N, C-alpha and C positions, 0 to 999 in steps of 0.2 A: 811457759805453763807446763806443769807436770802432766804426764799422760794419765788418762782416767783409769783407775783400777776397777771401776764398775762401768758397765755399758748397758744401754737399753736394748732389750731383745726387740727386733723390729715388729714381731707379731703381737706381743702382749704388753710391751712397755715395762716388763719386769727387769729388775737389776740382777746382774749375774756377777758374783764375786770372783776376783782373781785369786788364784792360789798363792800368789806372792804378797797378798795384802792381808793384814790381820786387823786393821782398824778402818772403820767407815766414818768419814767426817761429814756431819750434817750441820750446816750453818743456818741459823735463824736470824734474819735481818729485819730490823724495825727501827722506827724513829721516835715513836711516842713512848712516854714512860708507862702509861696505861695501855698495855698491848691489847689487840683485839682478842676475842674469845678463841678464835681459830688458832692463834699463836700458842695459847696455853694448852689447847687440846692436843695439838700434834706434839708439842714438847713433852706433855705428860705421858702420852702413849709411848713415845720413844724411850723416855726415862724408865717407864714401867717395864718395857721390853728388856732393858739392860738389867734391871733388878731380878726379873724372872730368870733370865739366861745366866746371871751371875758371871758375865764376861764383860770385858771392856772393848768388845768388838765395835760398838757404836759410840762415837764421841759426838755429843750434841753441844754446839757452841753458839751461845747467844752473842752475836756480834754487835748488838745495839745498832749504832749508826756509824761504826768505825770502818776504816778501809782494810782490805785484806793485807796481812803481813807479807813481806817478800818471800816468795817460794812456798806460801801456804797452799795446801791442797784442799779443795772443796769438792767432795763427791756429789753432794746435793745442796743447792741453795734453796731455802724456803722463804717465801715472801707472803705475808698475810695481810698486808695493808698497802694503801696507795702511798707512794713517796710524796712528800710535801711539794705542792706545785709552785710554791713561792721561793724556792731555793735551788740554784743550779748545783750546789755541792751535794745534795741528796741524790740527784740523778747521776752525777759523776761517780759517787760512791757505788751506786747500784750498777752502773756500767762496768766498773772494775770487778765487782763480784761476779757478774754474769760472764765476764771474759775468763775468769779462772775456774768457774763451775763446770763440772761435767754434765750435770743436770740442773734444771731450774724448775721448781715447783711453785705455782702461784695458787693461792687459796682465797676464795670469797672476794673481799673488796679488791684484792690485788688483781684478780681476773678482770674486773671492770676497767682498771687502769691499763692492764696489758692489752686488752682488746682494742684499744685506741692507738697502739704503737705500731710502727713499721715491722717490729719483730713478729707480730701476730698475723701479718698479711697472708691470706690463703689458708690459714690453719683452722681446724675445728677447736672451738673453745667451750669449756663447760661453764657457762655463765648461769648463775642462779636464776631459776624460773621467774622470781619476783623482779629481777632486774631486766629480764629479756625484752618485754614489750616496750618500755620506754627507751631502751638503749639500741635496740635492733635497727631502728631507722638510720642511725648514724654509723652502723658497723657493716656496711656493705662489703668491706674487704675481708671479713672473716665469716666463718660458718658457725653460727650459734648452735651448739649441740644440746640436746635434752639429757645427755648422759651425766652421771655424777662426776666422772673423771675422764679427761681426754689426754692421751699420750701422743705427742707429735714431735718425734725426734728428740731434740734436747729439751723441749718444753713440755711440761705437764700442767694442766689447769684442773682445778677442783672447785666445784660450785660452793663449797663451804658448809657450815652447819654440821649436821651429823655425818656428812660425807667426809669431813676432816678426820674422823675416827677411822673410817675405812681406808683412807689414804695412809694414815699412820700405821695401821695394822698391816697393810700391804707392804710397807717398807720393812716392818719387823719380820714379816714372813719371808721376804726376799733375802734379808741379811742374816737373820738368826734361825730361819727354818720354820716349817709348819708346826712343829711341836710347841715351840715357844709362843707362836701366834695363837695357837689353840688355847694354851693356858691363859694368855692375856685376854682372850675372848671371854673366858669364864670370869676373870676379875672384873671386866667391864660389863658383865651381864648382857653381852650381845650374843645372838644365836649364830651369826655367821659374818664373814667379811664379804661385803658386796663387791662385785667386780666392776672395773671401770665402765664397761659398756651398759651397765644397768641404768635405767632411766630415773631421773629425779622423781620422787614420789608424786609430786603435784603437776607434772608436766602436761599430761593429757587434759586434765580438768581445768587447770589455771593458765598454764603456758599457752595452750592453743584454744581453750574452751570458747571464749567469745569470738576470737578471730576465725576459727575453723572448727565449728562443731562437728561437721561431717568427718573431719580427720580423726577426731576423738572416737566417733562411732566406728570408723574403719578399724582403728587400732583395737578397740574393744572386741570387735568381731574376730580379729586375728588371735587375740589372747584367749578367746573362748573356743577356738578351733585349732589347737596345736596338733592333736593326734591325727585329725583328718582335715588337712589344710584346704581352705577354699581357693578357688581360682580367682584371679583378679576381676574377671568379668562377673563372677557371682557376687563378689563384695560390692562392686559398682551397682549391680541390679538391686541388691538389698538396700542400698542407700539412695536409690532413685536417681542415679547419675550415670553418665557414660564412662567407659574405661579411660578415655582421654582426660576427662575432667578429674577423675580420681588420681591419675598419674601426675597431672599438673599440680594438684593439691599437695602430694607428697614431695614433689620437686621443690615447690615454693617454700614449704615449712621445714622439711627434713633433708633436703638435698639428696634424695634417693628416689627409687621407684618402689611401688608397693610390693612387688615380688621380692626384691632384695631386703626390704625392711622385714617382711614376713619371715624370710629365711633366717635373718639375723636373730629374730625373736625366738624362733624354734631352736636355733643353735645355742642361744643363751640359756634356754630352759634345759637343753641337753647337758650343757656344761655344768649347770647347777646340780642336776641329778647325778652326774658323773662324780662330782666331788662330795655330795652329801647323802647318797643312797648306795645300797649294795646291789642295785639292779644290774643285770648283765648288759654288755654293750648292745646286743641285739634288742633287748627289751627297751632300753633307752631310745635307740634309734626308732623303733616302731611307735613308741609313745610320743615321739616328737615329729611324727609324720614322714619318716623315711621308709622306703619300700624294702630295704635290706640293710644288713650290717655293713656290707661293702660300700653301698651308696652313702650311708651315714659316715663311715670312716673317711672316705675320700673327700666328702664335702667339709667335714670337720677339720681335716688336715689342711685343706686349701685355705680356710678362713683363719684358723688359730695357729697354723704352723706346726702342729703336733697331732698325731693320731690319738683317738680316744683311749685306746689300750695303753699307749705309752704314757699318757697323762695320768691315768689311774695307777699305773705302776710307780710313777714318781711320787704320787700322793701316799701310797702304801709304804714305799721305801722311807719317805720322810717321817712316817709314824713308827718306823722300826719294825715293820712287818715284812718278812721275807717273801719275795715274789719269784 
């Protein structure tokens, strides 16, 4: 197998191009003649990225159900549907593609199939909220995530629907740069590219609503108190429960503790402001509940692997603004 010219950054799942590589190969694999909507969405976004950039840096290959050619390089394999369960040849073909692919991205229906395979064991998977309640009981070996996208090493899962556009736009941004991605946003009349860690729109109300209404209330309290964060004990008291009960609730449904979920929520808001506003680093830190710029920068770097100032400089540089 050829060595991967693109590799996932361990912190953010983004693809980093190699200076020695001029073309990025994306392979779309499917079996049905009438492909799922997600298949056409991501193909359209990648094709539009090529048109806007006017380069041949992305090569999108619809492999149908064929096997990889000898020596073929696959930087990203995209699967948007379940392989047919009644044929061993489909699974054999899929295994061959997975072996030669540097990254594997599964979207929508494909995530449902992937979640039941040994490949997914121990991973966080972005399963669509509408599929989570009926499937979760049989998926004890995976962590069902409320995020729109999850990157876990070689594997990326996307819940599908509108999130497919975000995944495609992230690929365009990683390969062709922020300027091209911004132009494509305008063509698609989207206001921004959602980041992988952002939650599915319906998760708190539908994904957990009936099963854990108190969890929805706790998250709502956190979202309403970003600038002046509440203590875990305060949230528990407002909900009429003990701290231990609240921690068990978060562990059961989100595989985390309330304080960590709250911190991630605040950092996600900070990252969004960093990328979409001209507020200073200090202002953003204070608006997201951090006591100082130093505390904010240290925490941000620990979680995202890059300091806020460095990330903003990269964004400005990608837009052609000298820093």
